[in-house]
N, C-alpha and C positions, 0 to 999 in steps of 0.2 A: 682492111687489114684484119687477119685472124687474131683471136684473143691470145693464142700461143705466141704468135709473132710479136704482138704488142708487149706481152710480158717479157719476152726475150730482149727486145730493145730497151725496155725500161730497166731491166736488170743490168745490162751492159753499160747503160748510161750511168747508173748509180755507181757501179764498180769503177768506172773510169774517173768519175768525180772524186770518189774516195781515194783512189790511187794518186790523183793529183794533189790531194791534201795530205798525203803521207799516211793514210789509214791502210793497214795491212790486214790480210786474212778475211776479206769480204767474199762471201760465197756467191757465185753466179748461178742462177737457175739453169738447170739442164735444158729448159725450153729455149735458151739462147742459141742452142745448136741447131734449132729447127731450120733456120735459113742462114747458114754461116757467111755467105757472101754479103748479104745485107747487114748482118750483125757486125761483121768485121769492118765494113765501111763506116758504120755509125760509130763504132768504138774508136777508129782512127781519127774521125772528125772531132770527137769529144776530147781525145787526148791532147789535141793541139790548143784547147782552150785553157787559159791560165787566169788565176785570180790576181789582178793587178791592183796594187795600192799606190795611188798617185802621191808622191812625196809632198806635193803642194797642198794636199788635203789634210796633212798631218799637222797637229798643233803641239806646241811646247808649253807645258804648264809653268806659270809664274807663281812660285810659292809666296812671293811677297807682293801679291796683287793689291793689297790694301795699304802698302807702304808702312807697315808697323814693325818691321825688323830691318836688319842691315842688308837684306836681299840675298839672292842666290838660293841654291838648293839647301835645305835644312841640314845642318851638321848634327852629329850625335848629341852635342850639348844643347843645340836648339831643340832637338826632339824631346830631351828630358824636360826642358822648360815648357815646351808646348803641351806635354802630357799633364802638366800642372794647371794649365789654363782650361777653363770650362768650354765645352762646345756651345756655340750659340745656335739656337733653333729658332728660325724665322717662320712664322705662320702668316703667309700673305693671303689676305682675304679680299676678294673683289666685292665691292658694295652690292647691296641688294638692288632689285629692279627699281628704276626711277622713272619719273614722268618722261614722256617722249620729247626728243629734240624736234625742232622745226627748222625749216630752211633759214629762218630769220634768227635763230638762236645764236647769240654772240657769246664770247668767252665769259662775260659777267653773268649773263642769264644761265649759261650752262652750269656755273658754279652754284646756282641757287635751286637747281632741280632737286626735288624731294623724293623720298621713297614712296612707292605705291603701297597699297595694302599687301600685295603679294611680296613686294620687296621687304617689308617689315617681317612677314612670315619667314621668308628665306633667311633673314638675319637671325631670327629666333632659332631656327634649325641649326644654323652655323654656330651660334653660341652654345647650344646643347652639345654639338659634336666636339667643339674645342674643349669643353669642360670634361668630356670623356677622354680626350687624348692627352691633355696636359695634366701632370700630376697635381693633386690638390695641395701638396706641400711646396710646389714650385713658386718662386717669385716671378711675377709676370709683369712685363712692361707692354704698353700699347702706344703705337704711333698711328695717327690717322691723317689723311688729307684734310685740308681746310674746306673742301667742297661739301655742301650740305649733305648730299647723299652718302658720302663716306663717313661724315661725323655722325649722322643718324644711325648708320650701321654699327659704328663703334659704340655708340650710346647703348644700343640694345645688347650687344655682346657684353659690355661692362656690367650693365644692370642685371642681366640674367645669369652671368657666369663668372665674371671677374670684377666684383665691386671694389676690390682693394688694389687693382692694377694701377701702377704708375702711368699716367697718361700725358701725352704731349701731341701737338698738332704740327704739321709741316706744310709749308707752301710748296716745297720742292717736289712733293709727290702728288701734286694735282694732276688731273688728266691732261693729256696733250699729245703732241706728235714727236716721238723719238726720232732717231735717224731715219732718213728716207728708206722705206722697206724695199726688199728685192724678193720677188717681183713687186713692182709698185702698182698694185691694183686699187690703192686708196686714192692716189693722185691728189694729194694735199698740196696747197700752195706752198711754194718754197719758203716764203717769209715765215710761215707757221713752224716749219721744221727748224729754221734758223733761230727762232725765238725759244721754242719748247725743248729742243734736243739738249742744249747745254744745261738747262734747269733739271731735266729728268736724270741726266748723267750725274749732276751734283746731288740729286736726291738718292741715287744709288750709292754714291760714295759716302754720304752722310749716314745711311742706314746700314749698309752691309760692311762688316769688318770683323776681325777676330776679337775675342774677349782678351783683355790683358791678363798676363800671368800674375798669380798672387806674389806678394812681396816676400813671403816666407814659404819654405818648403812644405808641401801638403803631404799628409800621411796617407791620403787616399784620393783617387780622382774626384774632382769637384763635380757636383751635379750640373746638368745643362742649364743655361740661361734661356728663358723663353721670351720672345718678343712677337706680339701680334701687330701686324702692319695692315691697316685697312685703307685700301686705296683703289686703284682703277686698272682696268684690263690692260691698257697699253703700257702702263708703268710696270705692272707685274711681268708681262711678257718680255719686255726689254730687260728688266732687272735679272730675271732668271738666266737669260742668255749671257749677260755680263758676268754673273756670278760663276757660271760654268765655263767662262772664257771661250764661248762659241760666238760665231759671227752675229752681232746684234742686229744686223739688218734683216735677219730672218724672223723678227718678232711678229710680223703680220701673218705668218704661217701657223701660229698657235691660236687656239680659241679657248675662251674661258667662260663658264657659266656665272651668272650673278650669284653672289654668296658663296662661291667655291673657295676651297682651301688649297693652297700650294705650300709645301713644306720644304725649306732649304736649311741644311745644316752646315755650319762653318766651324771647322775644328781649329784647335790651337796652332797646328802646324801650317795652316793656310789651305788645307784641303777642303773641298766643298762637295756636298752630295745633295742631289735632288731626290727627295723621298716620295713626293707625290706632286702632281701637276693638275690643278683645276679639279680636285676631287669634289664631287657633288652627289655621290652615291647615297648619302644620308637623306636626301630629299626625294619626294615622290616624283614620278615622271611629269606630272602636270605642273610642277613647280619650276621646271628647268627653263630658264630664259637667258638671253645673252645680250640684251640691249643696254 
């Protein structure tokens, strides 16, 4: 195919797509007239293609997903009350690299796996990054899984960046198997999903929710509340999809580096925004691991 003919077909294809999207005034290169019969046939073929949105793929947002209001779409009065509630900023941190699992590792032994030297270094870099991102004047809470590798990561972050953070641990956000993924390339035993999935869902509900509105009218918007949640890859992947009201069985399609940061914001009206997912750009390339 000559270059002139190629340019002509490309121009007509672009113009046809633009026309289908309702874009007007697109100039078509004069080269398109080089071979009118071929160009016309191509334009006719492309004009029949339509952008189709399957109604089954659309979702409807539940503003009361955390059950903290009367439900339904927010009314004007609800919006006023919501504007007085602080935004909750969740910093989800995956633990640093830990010692390797073995085929014989059971649940109890998995909970005792400790950070490697690299894992401690990753946690230190994460602490430094969080200190840069979270205002020094902010009140910070920290929740961590009771597994050793998560607690050690939280210890480093607290010691190096947030010594005054209010801390608590939670059994609910320990590592495990959320709902069976689709596609299921993990092939975990069914009894593991049956045991772990309800616990991880309970961990999501305990952790993620709107901040309560203040009892008195505020003169200005309150500052955001910050909570650092140090846990595990499966828990973070599942929780992000649940927070965004997306199919949670897609969690295994997401990958997260050790020590990475995921930021989720929950507004007073029940809106949720994912600001970053698995950010690890503050580490050097040789530090990136995902075990």
